C-alpha positions in Angstrom: 94.6 66.1 99.6 97.1 68.8 98.6 98.4 69.6 95.1 101.8 71.1 94.6 103.4 72.6 91.5 107.2 73.1 91.3 108.5 75.5 88.7 112.2 75.5 87.8 114.3 77.4 85.3 115.6 75.1 82.6 119.3 75.0 81.9 120.0 77.9 84.1 123.6 77.2 84.8 124.8 76.9 81.2 122.6 79.9 80.2 124.2 82.2 82.8 127.6 81.5 81.4 126.6 83.0 78.1 126.2 86.4 79.9 129.9 86.7 80.7 131.4 87.2 84.1 129.8 90.6 84.8 126.4 89.0 85.1 125.5 88.8 88.7 123.5 92.1 88.8 121.5 91.0 85.7 120.8 87.6 87.2 119.5 89.1 90.5 117.2 91.4 88.6 115.9 88.6 86.4 115.3 86.4 89.4 113.4 89.1 91.2 111.3 90.0 88.1 110.6 86.3 87.5 109.4 85.8 91.0 107.2 88.8 90.9 105.5 87.6 87.7 105.1 84.0 88.9 103.6 85.2 92.1 101.2 87.5 90.2 100.0 84.9 87.8 99.4 82.2 90.5 97.9 84.6 93.1 95.3 85.6 90.5 94.2 82.0 90.6 94.0 82.0 94.4 97.3 80.3 95.0 100.5 81.4 96.7 104.1 81.0 95.5 107.0 80.1 97.8 110.5 80.9 96.7 112.7 77.8 97.0 116.2 79.0 95.9 116.1 81.7 93.3 115.7 79.4 90.3 112.9 77.4 91.7 109.4 78.0 93.0 106.9 75.9 95.0 103.2 76.6 94.5 100.3 75.1 96.5 98.1 74.8 93.5 94.9 73.4 94.9 92.0 73.8 92.5 94.2 74.4 89.4 93.7 72.3 86.3 96.2 71.4 83.6 94.7 74.1 81.5 95.4 76.7 84.2 99.0 75.7 84.3 99.3 75.9 80.5 97.8 79.4 80.6 100.4 80.5 83.1 103.2 78.8 81.2 102.2 80.6 78.0 102.3 84.0 79.8 105.7 83.2 81.3 107.1 82.1 77.9 106.0 85.4 76.4 107.7 87.5 79.0 111.1 85.9 79.6 114.0 84.5 77.6 114.5 81.6 80.0 112.0 78.8 80.1 110.6 77.0 83.1 109.4 73.4 83.6 106.4 72.7 85.8 106.1 69.5 87.8 102.8 68.8 89.5 102.0 66.2 92.3 99.4 65.6 94.9 99.2 63.5 98.1 97.9 63.5 101.6 100.9 65.5 102.9 102.9 68.4 101.5 106.2 66.5 101.4 104.6 63.5 99.7 103.1 65.8 97.1 106.6 67.2 96.5 107.8 63.6 96.0 105.0 62.9 93.6 105.9 66.0 91.5 109.5 64.9 91.5 108.5 61.4 90.4 106.6 62.8 87.4 109.5 64.9 86.3 112.3 62.3 86.8 110.2 59.7 84.9 109.2 62.2 82.2 105.5 61.7 82.8 104.4 64.5 80.5 101.0 66.3 80.9 102.0 68.7 78.1 105.3 68.2 76.3 104.8 71.5 74.4 104.6 73.5 77.6 107.1 71.3 79.6 104.6 70.2 82.2 105.2 66.9 84.1 103.4 65.0 86.7 99.9 64.3 88.0 96.9 66.6 88.4 94.2 65.9 91.0 90.8 67.0 89.8 88.6 64.5 91.7 89.6 64.6 95.4 88.5 67.2 97.9 91.5 69.4 98.3 92.6 71.4 101.4 95.7 73.0 102.8 96.9 74.1 106.2 99.4 76.9 106.5 101.3 77.9 109.7 102.6 81.4 109.8 105.4 82.0 112.4 107.1 85.1 113.5 109.6 85.9 116.3 108.0 87.6 119.3 109.6 91.0 120.1 112.6 90.8 117.8 112.9 94.6 118.3 114.5 94.1 121.7 117.3 92.0 120.2 118.1 94.8 117.7 119.2 96.9 120.7 122.1 94.5 121.5 122.7 92.7 118.1 123.8 94.2 114.8 121.6 93.6 111.7 123.9 90.8 110.5 123.9 89.0 113.8 120.1 89.1 113.7 120.2 87.6 110.2 122.4 84.7 111.5 119.9 84.1 114.3 117.0 84.0 111.9 118.8 81.7 109.5 119.7 79.3 112.3 116.1 79.3 113.3 115.1 78.6 109.7 117.4 75.6 109.6 115.9 74.1 112.8 112.4 74.8 111.7 113.0 73.1 108.3 114.5 70.0 109.8 111.8 69.7 112.5 108.8 70.0 110.2 110.3 67.9 107.4 110.1 65.0 109.8 106.4 65.8 109.9 106.0 65.6 106.1 105.8 69.4 105.9 107.5 72.1 103.9 109.0 75.3 105.5 109.8 78.6 103.7 111.4 81.8 104.8 109.2 84.7 103.9 111.6 87.6 104.8 112.1 89.6 108.0 111.3 87.3 110.9 108.5 85.5 109.1 108.2 81.8 108.1 105.4 79.7 106.6 105.0 76.0 106.9 102.8 74.1 104.4 101.6 71.7 107.1 100.4 68.2 107.6 98.1 67.3 110.5 101.1 65.9 112.3 102.9 69.2 112.0 100.0 71.1 113.4 99.8 68.7 116.3 103.5 69.3 117.1 103.7 73.1 116.7 103.6 73.8 120.5 106.4 71.3 121.0 108.5 73.1 118.5 107.8 76.5 120.1 108.8 75.1 123.5 112.0 73.6 122.0 113.1 76.9 120.5 112.4 78.8 123.6 114.4 76.4 125.7 117.4 76.0 123.3 117.6 79.5 121.8 115.7 81.8 124.2 113.5 82.8 121.2 109.7 83.1 121.6 107.6 82.3 118.5 104.0 83.0 117.7 102.2 80.8 115.2 98.9 81.6 113.3 97.3 78.6 111.5 94.9 78.8 108.6 93.0 76.0 107.0 91.2 76.3 103.6 90.6 74.8 100.2 93.2 77.0 98.5 96.6 78.3 99.6 95.8 82.0 99.3 92.8 81.5 101.5 94.7 79.5 104.0 97.5 82.1 104.2 94.9 84.8 104.7 93.5 82.9 107.7 96.9 82.1 109.1 97.9 85.7 109.0 94.6 86.7 110.6 95.4 84.2 113.3 98.8 85.7 113.8 97.3 89.2 114.0 94.9 87.9 116.6 97.8 86.8 118.8 99.3 90.3 118.6 96.0 91.9 119.4 95.6 89.8 122.5 99.2 90.5 123.5 98.7 94.3 123.0 95.5 94.3 125.0 97.4 93.1 128.0 95.5 89.8 128.2 97.1 86.4 128.6 97.8 85.0 125.2 98.6 81.7 123.6 101.5 81.5 121.2 99.3 79.5 118.8 96.0 80.5 117.2 94.1 78.6 114.5 91.3 79.6 112.2 89.3 77.0 110.2 88.0 77.5 106.7 
């Protein structure tokens, strides 16, 4: 069982219009500052925040209670002029948890009307999460023949393919910057990761590495996923034959 919390700025479009046309720099600074604070507050509770567009955040919130969410919401309300809603859902797969959170918000199932929190909190089931951490193997060699912007186009095309592939496996993919991606993964996604790596190598001549971590909370799972990815690099650098996938359990 996985629990997901989705934070979204309320009335962002109309609010931005009140700032006049010379507003873009201010909006970019606000979004960056807001993301930093949201990440800080949730990471302190052993969670990790994924940026989903600049006005929305996805959090794998395993282990967090309604009271934890209210505490975070209070801190955010003190710090920013804009307000955020929180929608919480849980299910057996990441995508289904996303749908559950959406259901709570669209049907106005309030957990706390005062703090604009919707949805359903799971405080009974045993929770776990699997995170897959991808990076592009030896991207440095491409920089010798492609400009920075061409590299960006390649990375974003890869992101689109990864998102579509793993969505069919009830999983959620996020671009983490550079050449790094993370997938909040179902068991089906983990089972198909080697197929995806082979597909991308065949169609795009891109070699991917994937470290997988499994744990009760998202921060612990990401820690293990990144350790797994580092292990792949260590094996590669030692000159030994390596696999492109490595997995660490809880």
